[in-house]
C-alpha positions as CSV (number, residue, x, y, z in Angstrom):
1,M,35.7,14.8,6.1
2,R,34.1,15.7,2.9
3,G,30.9,18.4,2.7
4,W,32.5,19.2,6.4
5,T,34.8,22.2,6.1
6,G,35.1,23.3,9.9
7,Q,32.8,26.4,9.4
8,G,30.3,24.1,7.5
9,F,28.8,24.4,4.1
10,T,30.1,27.3,2.5
11,R,27.8,29.6,1.0
12,R,27.8,31.1,-2.5
13,P,28.2,34.7,-2.7
14,G,24.8,36.4,-3.4
15,A,23.1,33.3,-3.3
16,V,19.2,33.5,-2.4
17,G,16.6,30.5,-2.1
18,W,14.0,30.7,-4.8
19,G,10.4,32.0,-3.3
20,F,7.1,30.9,-4.9
21,P,2.9,31.9,-3.9
22,M,1.4,29.4,-2.3
23,G,-2.4,27.8,-3.5
24,V,-2.2,27.6,-7.5
25,L,-3.7,24.3,-8.6
26,F,-4.2,23.7,-12.2
27,M,-5.9,20.9,-14.3
28,M,-4.1,20.2,-17.3
29,G,-1.9,23.5,-16.6
30,V,-4.9,25.5,-16.1
31,L,-7.1,25.0,-13.1
32,L,-6.7,26.8,-10.1
33,G,-7.0,26.3,-6.2
34,C,-4.4,24.3,-3.5
35,G,-1.8,24.7,-0.9
36,R,-0.6,21.4,0.1
37,D,2.7,20.1,1.0
38,D,2.4,17.1,-1.1
39,V,-0.9,16.6,-3.5
40,E,-0.8,13.2,-4.8
41,G,-4.2,13.2,-6.0
42,S,-7.0,12.3,-4.1
43,Q,-7.3,8.6,-5.7
44,E,-3.7,8.3,-4.1
45,R,-4.5,9.6,-0.9
46,A,-7.4,7.4,-0.5
47,M,-5.4,4.1,-1.0
48,V,-2.4,5.1,1.1
49,E,-4.5,4.1,4.1
50,D,-5.1,0.7,2.7
51,A,-1.4,-0.2,1.4
52,S,0.1,0.6,4.8
53,A,-1.7,-2.0,6.5
54,V,0.5,-4.4,4.6
55,E,3.6,-2.9,6.3
56,E,2.4,-3.2,9.7
57,G,4.4,-6.0,10.2
58,Q,7.5,-4.5,9.5
59,D,6.9,-2.2,12.8
60,L,9.1,-2.8,15.3
61,E,7.7,-2.6,19.3
62,R,7.1,1.3,20.1
63,G,10.1,2.6,22.1
64,Q,12.6,-0.4,21.1
65,A,16.0,1.5,19.5
66,A,18.5,-0.4,17.2
67,E,21.7,2.0,17.4
68,R,24.1,1.8,14.9
69,G,28.4,1.8,15.6
70,G,27.7,0.7,19.2
71,S,26.5,4.2,20.6
72,D,25.3,4.7,24.1
73,W,23.3,7.2,23.5
74,V,21.0,6.3,26.8
75,L,20.0,9.6,27.4
76,L,18.8,10.8,24.4
77,R,16.9,7.3,23.8
78,E,15.2,7.9,27.0
79,R,13.9,10.8,26.4
80,L,12.6,10.3,23.2
81,T,11.0,7.0,24.4
82,R,9.4,9.1,27.3
83,R,8.2,11.3,24.7
84,L,6.8,8.8,22.0
85,A,4.7,7.3,25.0
86,E,2.4,10.3,25.0
87,E,1.5,9.4,21.4
88,G,-1.4,6.9,20.5
89,D,-1.3,2.8,19.4
90,S,-2.1,3.6,16.4
91,I,0.8,6.2,15.6
92,H,4.1,4.6,13.8
93,I,7.0,6.8,14.0
94,G,10.8,6.4,13.0
95,I,13.6,8.1,14.1
96,A,17.7,8.2,13.1
97,V,19.6,10.5,14.2
98,L,23.5,11.0,13.4
99,D,25.8,13.5,15.1
100,M,28.5,14.2,12.3
101,E,30.6,15.9,15.5
102,T,31.2,12.3,17.5
103,G,30.1,9.9,15.1
104,R,27.2,8.7,17.5
105,S,24.1,7.3,16.0
106,L,20.5,6.6,17.4
107,E,17.8,4.8,15.5
108,M,13.9,3.9,16.9
109,N,11.9,2.1,14.5
110,A,14.3,3.2,11.8
111,E,13.6,-0.2,9.5
112,R,9.7,0.2,9.6
113,V,8.6,1.0,5.8
114,F,6.8,3.9,5.3
115,H,5.4,5.8,2.1
116,A,8.0,8.0,1.0
117,A,5.5,11.0,0.3
118,S,7.9,13.8,-1.0
119,T,11.2,12.8,0.9
120,M,11.8,11.1,-2.5
121,K,12.4,14.5,-3.8
122,V,15.5,14.8,-2.1
123,P,16.9,11.6,-4.0
124,V,16.0,13.3,-7.4
125,L,17.9,16.2,-6.4
126,L,21.1,14.5,-5.4
127,E,20.5,12.3,-8.6
128,W,20.4,15.3,-10.8
129,Y,23.4,17.4,-9.3
130,R,25.4,14.1,-9.7
131,Q,24.7,13.5,-13.5
132,S,25.4,17.2,-13.9
133,E,29.1,16.6,-12.8
134,L,29.4,13.8,-14.8
135,G,28.1,16.1,-18.0
136,I,25.2,13.6,-18.7
137,R,22.6,16.8,-17.3
138,S,23.4,20.3,-16.4
139,L,21.6,22.5,-13.9
140,D,21.7,25.6,-16.7
141,E,20.0,23.4,-19.2
142,G,16.8,24.6,-20.7
143,V,14.1,22.1,-19.4
144,R,10.8,22.4,-21.5
145,V,8.1,22.7,-18.7
146,H,4.8,20.2,-19.5
147,N,2.1,18.2,-18.2
148,R,1.7,15.1,-19.9
149,F,3.5,11.8,-18.4
150,R,3.8,8.3,-19.1
151,S,3.1,5.6,-16.6
152,V,6.3,3.5,-15.3
153,Y,3.9,0.4,-15.5
154,D,1.8,0.4,-18.1
155,G,2.8,3.9,-20.9
156,S,-0.4,5.1,-20.5
157,E,-0.4,8.9,-20.4
158,F,-1.9,11.0,-17.2
159,V,-1.1,14.3,-16.0
160,L,-1.3,16.2,-12.8
161,D,-4.4,17.8,-11.7
162,E,-2.5,20.4,-9.9
163,D,0.8,21.9,-8.5
164,V,2.0,24.7,-6.1
165,D,4.6,26.3,-8.0
166,E,2.7,29.2,-9.6
167,G,5.9,29.9,-11.5
168,L,6.5,26.4,-13.1
169,I,2.7,26.8,-14.3
170,D,3.0,30.1,-16.2
171,A,6.0,28.4,-17.8
172,L,3.8,25.9,-19.6
173,G,4.9,24.8,-22.8
174,Q,8.4,27.3,-22.7
175,E,12.0,26.2,-21.2
176,L,13.3,26.9,-17.7
177,P,16.6,26.5,-16.5
178,A,16.7,22.7,-14.8
179,R,18.2,24.4,-11.2
180,R,14.7,26.5,-11.2
181,I,12.9,23.7,-11.5
182,A,15.1,21.5,-9.1
183,E,14.8,24.2,-6.5
184,G,10.8,24.4,-6.7
185,M,10.9,20.7,-6.7
186,I,12.3,21.2,-2.8
187,Q,11.3,24.0,-1.6
188,V,7.6,24.6,-2.3
189,S,7.6,20.9,-2.8
190,S,6.4,20.8,-6.9
191,N,5.1,17.7,-8.2
192,L,5.1,18.8,-11.5
193,G,8.7,20.0,-11.0
194,T,9.4,16.3,-9.7
195,N,7.8,14.5,-12.6
196,I,9.5,16.5,-15.3
197,L,13.4,16.0,-13.8
198,L,12.3,12.2,-13.2
199,E,11.3,11.6,-16.5
200,L,14.8,13.0,-17.6
201,L,16.8,11.1,-15.0
202,T,14.7,8.1,-15.1
203,A,13.5,6.3,-12.1
204,D,16.1,3.6,-12.3
205,S,18.9,6.0,-12.3
206,V,18.0,7.6,-9.0
207,Q,17.3,4.0,-7.9
208,A,20.9,3.1,-8.5
209,T,22.4,5.8,-7.4
210,M,20.5,4.8,-3.9
211,A,21.8,1.6,-3.9
212,R,25.5,2.6,-4.3
213,I,25.0,5.0,-1.6
214,G,23.5,2.1,0.9
215,A,20.2,3.5,1.2
216,P,18.4,0.5,-1.2
217,E,15.1,1.1,1.0
218,M,14.7,4.6,-0.2
219,Q,12.9,3.2,-3.4
220,V,12.3,6.0,-5.8
221,L,9.9,3.8,-8.3
222,R,7.6,6.2,-10.3
223,G,6.9,9.7,-10.6
224,V,4.2,11.7,-8.7
225,S,0.4,10.9,-9.1
226,D,1.1,7.7,-11.5
227,I,-2.3,6.0,-10.6
228,P,-1.7,2.8,-12.8
229,A,1.9,2.3,-11.0
230,F,0.6,2.8,-7.8
231,E,-2.2,0.4,-8.3
232,A,0.0,-2.1,-9.4
233,G,2.2,-2.1,-6.0
234,L,4.9,0.6,-7.4
235,S,5.3,2.9,-4.4
236,N,7.8,4.9,-3.5
237,R,8.7,4.1,0.2
238,T,11.5,4.8,2.5
239,T,12.9,4.4,5.9
240,A,14.1,6.7,8.6
241,R,17.4,4.8,8.3
242,A,17.6,5.4,4.5
243,Y,16.6,8.9,4.4
244,L,19.4,9.7,6.9
245,R,22.0,8.0,4.6
246,V,20.8,10.0,1.5
247,L,20.8,13.0,4.0
248,E,24.3,11.4,5.0
249,A,25.6,11.6,1.3
250,I,25.2,15.5,0.5
251,A,26.6,15.9,4.0
252,R,29.7,14.2,3.2
253,C,29.6,15.0,-0.1
254,E,30.0,11.7,-0.7
255,V,28.8,11.2,-4.5
256,T,29.1,15.2,-5.9
257,S,31.8,17.9,-5.2
258,Q,31.6,20.4,-2.4
259,A,30.3,23.0,-4.4
260,S,27.4,21.4,-5.5
261,C,27.0,20.0,-2.0
262,D,26.8,23.5,-0.6
263,E,24.1,24.4,-3.7
264,M,22.0,21.8,-2.5
265,M,22.1,22.6,1.3
266,E,20.8,26.2,0.2
267,I,18.1,24.7,-1.3
268,L,17.3,22.6,1.4
269,E,17.4,25.6,3.7
270,G,15.1,27.6,1.2
271,Q,12.1,24.9,2.2
272,E,8.7,26.6,3.0
273,F,7.7,24.5,5.2
274,R,9.5,24.5,8.4
275,S,6.8,23.0,11.2
276,E,8.6,19.8,11.9
277,I,12.5,19.6,12.6
278,P,12.9,23.2,12.1
279,A,10.6,24.2,14.6
280,G,12.2,22.1,17.6
281,I,15.6,24.5,17.1
282,P,15.3,27.3,19.8
283,D,15.0,30.7,18.1
284,S,18.0,31.9,19.7
285,A,20.3,28.9,17.9
286,L,18.7,30.2,14.4
287,E,19.8,33.8,14.8
288,A,23.4,32.8,16.2
289,G,23.6,31.0,12.5
290,T,22.3,27.5,13.1
291,R,21.2,26.6,9.8
292,V,18.1,24.3,8.8
293,G,18.3,22.3,5.6
294,N,15.1,20.2,5.5
295,K,12.7,18.4,3.3
296,T,9.4,17.2,4.3
297,G,6.8,15.0,3.0
298,S,3.1,14.8,3.7
299,I,-0.2,13.2,2.2
300,T,-3.2,12.0,4.2
301,R,-1.8,10.2,7.5
302,I,1.5,10.3,6.6
303,L,4.0,13.1,7.7
304,H,7.7,13.2,7.5
305,D,10.7,15.4,8.1
306,G,14.6,15.1,7.4
307,A,17.0,17.7,7.8
308,I,21.0,18.6,8.4
309,V,21.2,20.8,11.1
310,Q,24.2,22.6,11.5
311,P,24.6,24.7,14.6
312,T,27.8,27.4,14.6
313,G,30.9,26.2,15.7
314,R,30.6,22.2,15.3
315,A,29.7,19.5,12.4
316,P,26.3,18.8,11.9
317,Y,23.7,16.5,12.8
318,L,21.2,14.8,10.7
319,V,17.9,13.9,11.8
320,V,15.0,12.2,10.2
321,T,11.4,11.6,11.5
322,L,9.2,9.5,10.0
323,S,5.3,8.9,11.0
324,E,2.2,7.7,9.7
325,G,-1.4,7.6,11.6
326,Y,-1.9,11.4,12.6
327,E,-5.8,12.1,11.2
328,D,-4.8,16.0,12.6
329,K,-1.9,17.3,10.8
330,D,-1.0,19.9,13.4
331,H,-0.8,17.3,16.2
332,G,1.7,15.5,14.2
333,S,3.7,18.7,13.3
334,R,4.3,19.2,17.2
335,T,5.1,15.6,17.6
336,L,8.1,15.9,15.3
337,S,8.9,19.4,16.2
338,D,9.1,18.3,20.1
339,L,11.5,15.2,19.1
340,S,13.5,17.4,16.9
341,G,13.9,19.8,20.3
342,I,14.6,16.8,22.7
343,I,17.5,15.8,19.9
344,W,18.7,19.4,20.1
345,D,18.7,20.0,23.7
346,T,20.3,16.5,24.5
347,L,23.1,17.5,21.9
348,M,23.7,20.6,22.8
349,E,23.6,19.4,27.0
350,E,26.5,17.1,26.0
351,E,28.3,19.6,24.3
352,P,32.2,19.9,26.5
353,N,32.7,23.4,27.6
354,P,35.3,25.3,26.0
């Protein structure tokens, strides 16, 4: 299978992730403050809770598992169900797991629709690499950094009130390589970088690629803080199944070359938010070389993570955990970390002895 080399994703010699200082906000590119993963504007954060009520009818019964491919992953399902039972009725969690070593998969609430938050940035990353290989765009092209965007709904102008990528803010009015902007979009979850790249790609092209790979439920309809579009019902949404499918397309190199897949994995590995899926992987495994490339997403009462986990000496496994309802973000992080730990422990227990 493409994307898996036997030792795993190859690493470019001397490649390092970009690191960016946190806590910088800006209004029209000049105000300072902030340090959240996904800052979609106070207006949108307030409206997400109301919008989520529409989706409640799509929620599967808690603990029900929908498994693909005839999987008989009974032990993992039982362990996850027991852990999920500890959460209150107001908490909704969707889980999707795929082990590329054995082909087994497991889904729990994987068809429930959630606000995508910053998980939508992974499709943007994938589409930029896809278009780069076609010669439509380039990772090395200079992209002008700006903070004025047009709503996809009515064409009205809007700006972002804040962002966490200090280097991007400092470069307003200048050009930066597209690769640099893409790294900031993932690694510090820059909303400004996301909107700049999405404006060039177009949401339609991203959505078309999602449909081609079999993930139409990953709906990238607009940029961040496009309030007119949000109020008109154009909201970026996803399911655990769809997000896992996006990660699978990267892990298997289905739409880009091996080199591009390797670069995307390195970018995901450099993400600074590691309190959910990565936190469930034992330190000893990480020290032994296990790689975790992940992308989180969080706004009010929404907390997600999705990851490509590559233990040493075996093919990767993929995990997506989406959640809604946590008033205490730390509580949500602990829960998603626990679920990740259960998945790791179960897979490693079932590994055949050498």
